[in-house]
Steps between C-alpha positions, in 0.01 A plus 500: 500500500246314712703254726379196701271210420183646648551845363566366148192274499279784628638737234432246217152435649436874479597514138795724555668598176781243533790464264697204627487250785834402645564158680810396668700212373398172669226679689316309771155507332186524708131593423581863474775442240272277290224749519736777402614276200151435394379871532800620311454252215130582478587874471777439235772635753858388422640250758871511562744318729751698702760445748445593865761772461325639194176496684665689796617770254166525321310547814743725687574237758124441589376165645411347176477132587617413158223676313472848355281686250582790272214729451463777254504869632135601534365735214327769683210690319448881496224633725307632202500142341271367785187693396561375133421141625144601588243361288219735361227542744705409802623730775874511561626370816865563595687427817787735601755407768654790683843381620419130575840342546432130577484307162274251660238773554540602146436151382207466732348834384531391147327168575212674657487772213485217248238319701261803523529627151765770512670608185849542644721597791716823513816528714763789536839442338677592829463381863259224400493123460544379138408179331746244642483130556337556833233713338440228234453231754257717699297587198416128443534561123310839482804670387512298175147664408471844681738769405694700758605851375790704653446870539797736512292725726193324656334838612519616134353178381213532737439861366508365128240228600282779651529700187394191304169496711597245761398545869794455725429349838767437774483249785565672821407451863405867523245479216160620571321247283504113538607312194157316510325843452701620194231618264734529197643162509316405172656783307869549368705454809863495630542339847819644670654266773771637722822357632527239768659734758341834454198467289429756226779768442377851542530597131311185397219567749471857374461373149210274596142615441388308811657310782310185607564268803450137571360475850662255734446377853659725761749231591643493141702798406565428127516238220776470258477642150423159337213429729359852489504487122303182500230633711471830318497349157232243618278800598555671176418185314186452710384849426557438135304169513796301397562276788237236387629508136866470606426212741666629798391580848644752745514625859329785671811591708734777485813721592731764429790398269792440721678184616 
Protein backbone atom coordinates (compact mmCIF):
# COMPACT_ATOMS: atom_id res chain seq x y z
CA UNK A 1 0.00 0.00 0.00
CA UNK A 2 1.23 3.47 -0.94
CA UNK A 3 -0.12 6.04 1.52
CA UNK A 4 -0.38 9.83 1.25
CA UNK A 5 -1.39 12.22 -1.49
CA UNK A 6 2.06 13.06 -2.85
CA UNK A 7 3.26 9.45 -2.67
CA UNK A 8 0.18 8.14 -4.49
CA UNK A 9 0.42 10.74 -7.25
CA UNK A 10 4.13 10.00 -7.75
CA UNK A 11 3.52 6.25 -7.87
CA UNK A 12 0.79 6.70 -10.49
CA UNK A 13 3.00 9.02 -12.51
CA UNK A 14 5.73 6.38 -12.40
CA UNK A 15 3.35 3.74 -13.81
CA UNK A 16 3.50 1.56 -10.72
CA UNK A 17 1.38 -1.58 -11.28
CA UNK A 18 -1.61 -0.29 -9.31
CA UNK A 19 -4.73 -2.34 -8.57
CA UNK A 20 -6.96 0.13 -6.76
CA UNK A 21 -7.05 3.74 -5.63
CA UNK A 22 -8.77 4.27 -2.26
CA UNK A 23 -10.28 7.66 -1.37
CA UNK A 24 -11.80 8.59 1.95
CA UNK A 25 -15.49 9.42 2.19
CA UNK A 26 -16.08 13.16 1.85
CA UNK A 27 -12.40 13.78 1.19
CA UNK A 28 -11.25 17.40 1.08
CA UNK A 29 -10.12 17.30 -2.54
CA UNK A 30 -7.18 19.33 -3.80
CA UNK A 31 -5.03 19.31 -6.96
CA UNK A 32 -3.24 16.13 -5.88
CA UNK A 33 -6.48 14.23 -5.32
CA UNK A 34 -7.75 15.43 -8.70
CA UNK A 35 -4.54 14.29 -10.39
CA UNK A 36 -4.65 10.91 -8.64
CA UNK A 37 -8.21 10.45 -9.93
CA UNK A 38 -7.21 11.44 -13.44
CA UNK A 39 -4.13 9.21 -13.56
CA UNK A 40 -5.99 6.25 -12.10
CA UNK A 41 -8.83 6.64 -14.60
CA UNK A 42 -6.39 6.89 -17.52
CA UNK A 43 -4.60 3.73 -16.36
CA UNK A 44 -7.81 1.78 -15.80
CA UNK A 45 -7.22 1.53 -12.05
CA UNK A 46 -10.30 0.82 -9.93
CA UNK A 47 -11.33 3.73 -7.69
CA UNK A 48 -12.98 2.90 -4.37
CA UNK A 49 -14.35 4.87 -1.44
CA UNK A 50 -13.33 3.86 2.06
CA UNK A 51 -13.84 5.11 5.59
CA UNK A 52 -10.97 6.68 7.47
CA UNK A 53 -10.91 3.66 9.76
CA UNK A 54 -10.65 1.34 6.76
CA UNK A 55 -7.79 3.40 5.32
CA UNK A 56 -6.04 3.28 8.68
CA UNK A 57 -6.30 -0.51 8.61
CA UNK A 58 -5.21 -0.85 4.98
CA UNK A 59 -2.14 1.34 5.43
CA UNK A 60 -1.12 0.01 8.83
CA UNK A 61 -1.74 3.34 10.50
CA UNK A 62 0.40 5.38 8.08
CA UNK A 63 -0.35 9.05 7.42
CA UNK A 64 -2.58 8.55 4.37
CA UNK A 65 -4.35 11.93 4.14
CA UNK A 66 -7.42 10.11 2.88
CA UNK A 67 -5.63 8.58 -0.14
CA UNK A 68 -4.03 5.17 -0.62
CA UNK A 69 -2.99 3.02 -3.56
CA UNK A 70 -2.81 -0.76 -3.69
CA UNK A 71 0.05 -1.95 -5.89
CA UNK A 72 0.74 -5.48 -7.13
CA UNK A 73 3.76 -7.33 -5.72
CA UNK A 74 6.66 -6.91 -8.14
CA UNK A 75 7.34 -9.86 -10.46
CA UNK A 76 11.11 -10.38 -10.37
CA UNK A 77 12.95 -11.89 -13.30
CA UNK A 78 15.59 -14.63 -13.07
CA UNK A 79 19.20 -13.45 -13.61
CA UNK A 80 19.49 -15.67 -16.70
CA UNK A 81 16.46 -13.96 -18.23
CA UNK A 82 18.27 -10.65 -18.62
CA UNK A 83 20.70 -11.77 -21.30
CA UNK A 84 17.74 -13.15 -23.24
CA UNK A 85 16.48 -9.58 -23.73
CA UNK A 86 19.57 -8.65 -25.77
CA UNK A 87 18.92 -8.13 -29.47
CA UNK A 88 21.23 -9.87 -31.96
CA UNK A 89 24.40 -7.90 -32.58
CA UNK A 90 24.19 -6.05 -29.27
CA UNK A 91 26.51 -6.54 -26.29
CA UNK A 92 24.72 -7.32 -23.01
CA UNK A 93 24.97 -4.72 -20.26
CA UNK A 94 23.75 -5.76 -16.80
CA UNK A 95 23.95 -3.90 -13.49
CA UNK A 96 24.38 -5.96 -10.30
CA UNK A 97 23.80 -4.44 -6.85
CA UNK A 98 25.77 -5.96 -4.00
CA UNK A 99 23.77 -5.29 -0.85
CA UNK A 100 22.29 -1.88 -1.70
CA UNK A 101 19.71 -1.44 1.04
CA UNK A 102 18.03 1.88 0.21
CA UNK A 103 15.10 1.33 -2.20
CA UNK A 104 15.52 4.89 -3.46
CA UNK A 105 19.00 3.97 -4.64
CA UNK A 106 17.60 0.89 -6.35
CA UNK A 107 15.11 3.12 -8.15
CA UNK A 108 17.79 5.63 -9.10
CA UNK A 109 20.09 2.88 -10.41
CA UNK A 110 17.25 1.44 -12.48
CA UNK A 111 16.54 4.87 -13.92
CA UNK A 112 20.19 5.30 -14.98
CA UNK A 113 20.34 1.72 -16.27
CA UNK A 114 17.33 2.32 -18.50
CA UNK A 115 18.66 5.68 -19.67
CA UNK A 116 22.04 4.29 -20.72
CA UNK A 117 20.98 1.11 -22.45
CA UNK A 118 21.32 -1.61 -19.80
CA UNK A 119 19.29 -4.78 -20.18
CA UNK A 120 18.42 -5.28 -16.52
CA UNK A 121 19.39 -5.01 -12.88
CA UNK A 122 20.25 -7.92 -10.56
CA UNK A 123 19.84 -7.79 -6.78
CA UNK A 124 20.44 -10.41 -4.07
CA UNK A 125 17.42 -12.05 -2.49
CA UNK A 126 18.70 -11.23 1.02
CA UNK A 127 20.07 -8.08 2.69
CA UNK A 128 19.12 -5.90 -0.23
CA UNK A 129 16.48 -3.34 -1.11
CA UNK A 130 13.58 -4.70 -3.12
CA UNK A 131 11.15 -3.05 -5.49
CA UNK A 132 8.96 -1.00 -3.15
CA UNK A 133 6.82 2.09 -3.57
CA UNK A 134 9.91 4.20 -2.81
CA UNK A 135 11.88 2.42 -5.53
CA UNK A 136 9.03 2.97 -8.03
CA UNK A 137 9.00 6.68 -7.30
CA UNK A 138 12.79 7.05 -7.57
CA UNK A 139 12.87 5.15 -10.87
CA UNK A 140 10.60 7.74 -12.53
CA UNK A 141 8.83 4.99 -14.45
CA UNK A 142 11.93 2.98 -15.44
CA UNK A 143 10.78 -0.02 -13.38
CA UNK A 144 7.80 -0.35 -15.70
CA UNK A 145 10.17 -1.09 -18.59
CA UNK A 146 13.47 -2.46 -17.25
CA UNK A 147 13.42 -5.83 -15.43
CA UNK A 148 14.92 -6.41 -12.00
CA UNK A 149 16.12 -9.97 -11.34
CA UNK A 150 16.52 -11.45 -7.88
CA UNK A 151 19.42 -13.85 -7.33
CA UNK A 152 19.40 -16.40 -4.52
CA UNK A 153 23.21 -16.05 -4.49
CA UNK A 154 24.65 -12.96 -6.20
CA UNK A 155 28.23 -14.31 -6.29
CA UNK A 156 27.01 -17.43 -8.06
CA UNK A 157 25.01 -15.31 -10.49
CA UNK A 158 28.15 -13.34 -11.32
CA UNK A 159 30.00 -16.60 -11.92
CA UNK A 160 27.22 -17.72 -14.28
CA UNK A 161 27.47 -14.46 -16.22
CA UNK A 162 31.23 -14.93 -16.54
CA UNK A 163 30.69 -18.45 -17.83
CA UNK A 164 28.27 -17.04 -20.39
CA UNK A 165 31.02 -14.75 -21.68
CA UNK A 166 30.31 -11.48 -19.85
CA UNK A 167 33.15 -9.43 -18.36
CA UNK A 168 32.44 -8.54 -14.69
CA UNK A 169 33.60 -5.13 -13.50
CA UNK A 170 33.25 -3.90 -9.92
CA UNK A 171 33.19 -0.27 -8.81
CA UNK A 172 35.65 0.14 -5.95
CA UNK A 173 37.75 3.02 -4.64
CA UNK A 174 40.82 0.75 -4.62
CA UNK A 175 40.51 -0.11 -8.30
CA UNK A 176 43.60 0.52 -10.39
CA UNK A 177 41.69 1.57 -13.53
CA UNK A 178 39.55 4.67 -13.96
CA UNK A 179 36.06 3.93 -15.28
CA UNK A 180 36.76 6.30 -18.19
CA UNK A 181 39.70 4.07 -19.22
CA UNK A 182 37.76 0.79 -19.24
CA UNK A 183 38.77 -0.79 -22.56
CA UNK A 184 36.16 -3.57 -22.57
CA UNK A 185 33.17 -1.29 -22.01
CA UNK A 186 31.85 -2.01 -25.50
CA UNK A 187 31.75 -5.77 -24.91
CA UNK A 188 29.39 -8.02 -22.90
CA UNK A 189 29.54 -6.45 -19.47
CA UNK A 190 28.27 -6.69 -15.88
CA UNK A 191 28.82 -3.61 -13.70
CA UNK A 192 28.76 -4.46 -9.97
CA UNK A 193 27.93 -1.68 -7.51
CA UNK A 194 28.50 -2.10 -3.79
CA UNK A 195 26.42 -1.19 -0.78
CA UNK A 196 26.01 2.32 0.56
CA UNK A 197 27.95 1.57 3.74
CA UNK A 198 30.84 -0.74 2.89
CA UNK A 199 31.15 -0.89 -0.88
CA UNK A 200 31.71 -4.26 -2.54
CA UNK A 201 31.73 -7.33 -0.36
CA UNK A 202 34.89 -9.40 -0.36
CA UNK A 203 33.31 -12.32 -2.23
CA UNK A 204 31.76 -10.10 -4.90
CA UNK A 205 35.05 -8.25 -5.39
CA UNK A 206 36.89 -11.55 -5.79
CA UNK A 207 34.41 -12.63 -8.45
CA UNK A 208 35.06 -9.49 -10.54
CA UNK A 209 37.46 -9.64 -13.49
CA UNK A 210 38.50 -6.04 -12.84
CA UNK A 211 37.96 -3.36 -10.19
CA UNK A 212 37.53 0.16 -11.52
CA UNK A 213 37.29 3.44 -9.69
CA UNK A 214 35.57 6.75 -10.24
CA UNK A 215 38.05 9.51 -9.33
CA UNK A 216 36.79 12.25 -7.04
CA UNK A 217 38.15 15.42 -5.52
CA UNK A 218 40.10 14.84 -2.30
CA UNK A 219 37.44 16.59 -0.25
CA UNK A 220 34.79 14.09 -1.40
CA UNK A 221 35.04 10.66 0.18
CA UNK A 222 32.26 8.91 -1.70
CA UNK A 223 29.08 9.07 -3.72
CA UNK A 224 26.03 6.96 -3.07
CA UNK A 225 25.18 3.93 -5.17
CA UNK A 226 22.63 5.74 -7.34
CA UNK A 227 24.98 8.56 -8.32
CA UNK A 228 27.95 6.25 -8.87
CA UNK A 229 25.87 4.00 -11.10
CA UNK A 230 24.81 6.95 -13.23
CA UNK A 231 28.40 8.07 -13.76
CA UNK A 232 29.68 4.56 -14.52
CA UNK A 233 26.87 3.73 -16.92
CA UNK A 234 27.29 7.03 -18.73
CA UNK A 235 30.97 6.19 -19.29
CA UNK A 236 30.05 2.74 -20.59
CA UNK A 237 27.45 4.22 -22.94
CA UNK A 238 30.00 6.79 -24.15
CA UNK A 239 32.51 4.03 -24.90
CA UNK A 240 29.82 2.17 -26.81
CA UNK A 241 29.01 5.28 -28.82
CA UNK A 242 25.46 5.19 -27.46
CA UNK A 243 25.25 8.52 -25.65
CA UNK A 244 24.30 10.54 -28.72
CA UNK A 245 21.74 8.02 -29.93
CA UNK A 246 20.18 7.78 -26.49
CA UNK A 247 19.90 11.54 -26.24
CA UNK A 248 21.45 11.76 -22.78
CA UNK A 249 24.40 13.70 -21.45
CA UNK A 250 26.47 12.87 -18.42
CA UNK A 251 29.08 14.03 -15.96
CA UNK A 252 32.79 13.36 -15.68
CA UNK A 253 32.93 13.06 -11.93
CA UNK A 254 33.23 10.20 -9.56
CA UNK A 255 33.36 8.27 -6.37
CA UNK A 256 33.42 5.11 -4.42
CA UNK A 257 29.96 3.64 -3.84
CA UNK A 258 29.14 4.60 -0.28
CA UNK A 259 26.68 7.02 1.23
